MARLUMVO-303736 format. One record per residue: residue in one letter; y, z, x of N, C-alpha, C in turn. Coordinates in steps of 0.2 Angstrom, whole numbers, plus 5000, padded with zeros to 4 digits. Each point is the difference from the previous one (the first is absolute). Layout:
residues N
AYZXYZXYZX...
***
This chain:
residues 284
M509052074907500249934997499849945005K500050015006499749955005499349994999K499650054999499349994999499949964993L500350024995500049974994500149925000F500649995004500249935001499449965004L499750035005499549975003499449984996I499850054996499449994995500249944995V500650004998500149954995500049935003A500350005006500049935004499349985001L499550055002499349985001499749974994L500250044994499749974994500249934998I500749995001500249934998499749955005H499950025006499749955005499249994998G499750054997499349994998500049964994I500450014995500049964994500249925002A500449995005500149935002499449975003M499650045004499449985003499549974995F500050034993499549984996500249934997A500649994999500249934997500149955006Q499549995004500049965006499749945000D500249955004499749935000499550005006H499549964999499549995006500049935001V500049985007500049935002499349985002V499649964997499349985001500049985007A499550035004499949985007499349965000R499949975006499449965001499450054999G499549984996499450035000500050054994E500550014996500150054995499749964993S499850054996499849974993500350054995L500049984993500250054995499750075001Q499349995001499650075000500250045006S500149975006500250045006500750034999I500549964997500650034998500050064995A499649994995499950054995499750065003D499550005005499850055003500550045005K500449965003500550025005500550054996Y500249984994500550044996499750044995N499350004999499650054996500249984993V500149944998500149974993499449954998S500049994994499549954998500349935001V499549955000500249935001500349984993D499850034995500349984993500750025000K500250065003500750025000500449955004I499749985006500449955004500149944996I499549974997500149944996500550014994E500050064997500450014995500850005002A500150035006500650005003500349935003N499549965001500149935003499649954997P500249984994499749954996499849935003G499449985000499849945003499850015007V500050065003499850005007499349995001D499650014995499249995001499949935000K500549964999499849925000500449975006L500650035002500349985006500250065005F499650005005500050055005500049975007Y500550025004500149965007500350055004V499949995007500350045005500849995000G500450065000500750004999500250014993L499650004995500250024993500250075000V500550014996500350075000499850034993L499650055000499750034994500450074999T500150014993500250074998499450044999V500050065004499550044999500250064996P499650014994500250064995499850065004E500450064997499950065003499350034997N499850065003499450034998500150075001E499650044996500150074999499950045007S499449975003499850045006500649995006A500349955000500649995005500550054998M500250014993500550054998499850075003T499350024999499850065002500150015008R499849955004500150005007500750015002Q500549974996500750015002500250074999S499850034994500250064998499850055006E499349995002499850055005500449995007T500249945001500449995006500750045000V500349994994500650044999499950075000E499550034998499950075000499950025007S499749965005499850025006500750005005V500549974997500650005005500450075000T500150015006500450075001500649985004V500550044999500749985003500150075005Q500149985006500250065005500749995002M500450064998500750005002500150025007Q500349965004500250025007500650035001D500250035005500650045002500649954999N499949945001500649955000500049974993G499650024995500049984993499649944999S499749975005499649944999499350014996E499749954998499450014996499449965003Q499450025001499449975003499550004995L499649944999499550004996499350015004T499550034996499450015004499649935000P499549995004499649945000499849974994D499850054995499849984993500549954997A500650005002500549964996500149945003V499649985005500149935003499849954995N500349955000499949944995499449965003Q499450014996499449965002500049934999T500549984996500049934998500449955004N500350035006500449955004499549965004D500349945002499649955003499850035007V499449985003499850025006499849945005P500050025006499849945005499349974998G499949945002499349974999500049935003F499449985000499849935002500149954994E500249945002500049944995499749945003P499549974997499749945003500549955001S499949965005500549945001499649945002M500349944998499849945002500649955001M499949955005500549955001499749945002M500349944997499949945002500649975002E500049965006500649985004499949935002Y500649975000500149935003500650005004G499949985007500550005004500249935003F500649985001500349945002500150005008L499549975004500150005007500449955002S500450015006500549955002499649955004K500449945001499749955004500649975005A499749975005500549975005500449944997E500649995003500449944998499649935002G500049964996499749935001499350004998V499750064997499350004998500050004993S499549964997499950004993499450034998G499950034994499450044998500150064996S499550044999500150064996499750065004N500450055001499850065004500050064995Y499550044999500050054995499550055002T500150064997499550055000499950034993Y499450024999499850044993499650065002A500050054996499750065001499850034993I499550045000499850054994499850065003S500250064998499850065002500050054995V499650055000499950064996500050075003G500350054997500050065003500350054995A500450055003500350054995500650025004N500550034995500650035002500050074998Y500250055005500150074998500750024999Y500250024993500650024999500150075001L500550015005500150075003500350054995M500449984995500450044996499750004992H500049944997499849994993499649945000K499550004996499549954999500449944998D499949945003500349944998500849995001K500350055004500750005001500150045006G500649985003500250045006499849975006V500050045006499749985006499349995000F499749945003499349995000499949975007A499350015002499849975006499349974999G499849955003499349974998499749955005A499449984999499749965004499549954996R499949945002499549964997499649965005I499549974998499649965004499849934997G500049955003499849944997500049945005Y500149944997499949935004500749975000N500149975006500649975002499949935004S500449954999499949945004500649975002A500049965005500649965002499749935000N500449954997499849934999500649955002Y499849965004500549955003499749934999N500449954998499849934999500649965002N500149985007500649975003499849945003T500549954999500049945003500649985004V499949985006500549985005500049925001K500549974998500049925002500349995007V499649985004500249995007500349935001D499849954997500349935001499749964994R500349944999499749954995499350005000G499650024995499349995000499650065003E500450045004499750065003500250064997Y499550055000500250064997499450055002Q500250064999499550065001500050054994N499450014997500050044994499650065002T500250064999499750065002499950054993T499450024999499850054995499850065003S500250064998499850065002499950054995T499450045000499950054995499750065004A500350064998499850065003499850054994H499550045001499850054995500050075003F500350044996500150075002499850054995I499850065003499950064996500750045000A500350004995500750035000500050074998I500450045003500150074998500850025000P500349994994500750025000500150074998I500550035003500250074999500750004998N500250044995500749994997500250074998M500750014999500350064998500649984996G500250034994500649984997500250054994Y500449984996500250044995500149964993A499650034995500049974993500550034996L500549964998500550034995499849974993T499850044995499749974994500450044994N499849974994500350044994499550054998D500150044994499650064999499349984999N499849954997499349984999499749965006S500449995005499749975006499849924999R500249974994499849944999500549955003L500650015002500549965003500350045006G500149965005500250035006500249955006I500250035005500149965006499850045006S499749975005499750045006500149965007P500550025003500149985007499550035005Y499849965004499450035005500149975007A499650035004500049975007499350025003G499749965005499450025002499849955006I499450015003499749965005499349984998G499849945003499449984998499649985006F499350015000499549985005499649944998N500049955004499649944998499449995005F499450024999499549995004499649934999C500149965005499849935000499250005000V499749974995499349995000499749935001G500549965001499849935001500549954998G500049945003500549954999499949945005K500349954999500049945005500649954998I500149965005500549955000499749935001K500149964995499849935001500549955001S499949955004500649955002499749934999K500449964998499849934999500649965000G499949935002500649965000499949945005R500549975002500049945004500650005005I499950015006500550005005499849955006H500549965002499949955005499449964999G499949984993499549964999499350034999E500050065002499350045000500050054994N499450004997499950054994499950075003I500350054997499950075002499650044995N499550035002499650044995499850075004G500250054998499850065004500050064995E499750065003499950064996500050065005E500350054998500150065004499950064996K499650055002500050064996500550055003F500250054995500450055002499750055004K500450045004499850065003500150054995K499550054999500150054995500450065002K500750004998500450055002500350034994V500450065001500350044994500749985000G500349984995500749994999500350064996V500650015002500350064997500749974997D500250024994500649984997500450064997A500649994998500450054996500349964994R500150044995500349974994500550054996V500549974997500450034995500049964994G499950044994500049964994500250044994L500049974994500250034994499649984994Q499750054996499649984995500350024993L500049964995500250014993499450024996R500050064997499550024995500149984993L499649964997500049984993499450014996W500150064997499450024995499350015004G500150035006499350015003499949955006F500349945000499949955005500650005004N499949975006500549995005500149935002I500649985001500249935003500650025005G499949975006500550015005500049955006G500350025005500049965006500250045006S499949975006500150045007500149955005Y500350035006500049965006499650035005V499649965003499550025005500249985007F500050055005500249995007499450015005P499949965004499550005005500250065005L499550045002500150055005499650005007N499549955000499749995006499849925001D499849985006499949935002499549974996S499550044998499449984996500249984993Q500550044997500249984993500449945001K500449995005500449945001499649945001S499550005003499549955001499749984994Y499850044995499749994994500549984994F500650035000500450004994500749975002G500149985006500749985002500450055003K500549985004500450045004500650034995D500149974995500650024995499750044995A500550044997499850044994500049954994Y499550014995500049964995500050044993P500249964995500150044993499349994997A499950054995499350004996500250024993I499649984995500150024993499350034998N500050054996499450034998500050024993I499450014997499950044994499450055001G500050054995499550055001500150064995F499850065002500150064996499950065005G500350054998500050075004500650015004F500549975000500650015004500650034995
***
């Protein structure tokens, strides 16, 4: 009786697999999806009217069943053997493993970020940082969901344009720009819905900012004398840490984070205080 119940359950599971949805991923076409499920493009269009005219990433397609899939499912059921143990438990042979489960894998990632750097009291001006980086995240349990770890590489900068009023008619303006090769490393958890189109991902990580150039320019008027000067940065490596949260919306992400300096070089480039940042991208 138990063996019969197991076979019936597998058959029901197999039938449910045939009436399945497919979420269109980047780089896929109607032909590639048809080849994947061993059906014709015409059958997919018949099951999804208008898809040949409106086809985009994130679209949910109904994939019709095919006879070859039914045959493979029957062969899988026939290969299942039930071994009765002394304690009455049942074990399935490796042939009964469900091959359709999600598997670990890489997912490309990209992030564009804008940070709000702090400024001293009595100083007017704008202090900010912006960055863009590309890389990949590796999902340890299921593709596009669960625990992930990743790394990216890209460009980062720190920008200051500050003015200090010394006295009436006297002031000093300082502009500073630093350029970096940025390597952020992160780890987090992606909690998503069934088709992975909506979700939330808390994460934390560290970042390395390799300075490749920068300079400080000063000008103004103090004690009746004009000031003009320029000084280049020493090329050092800044290290930061961050905690953040990403919202996944149909394949894209929007989020924010707090960035904390970890060494003196980071503080000299980006300030001594932690700063907030906002970002958009994909892959989290």
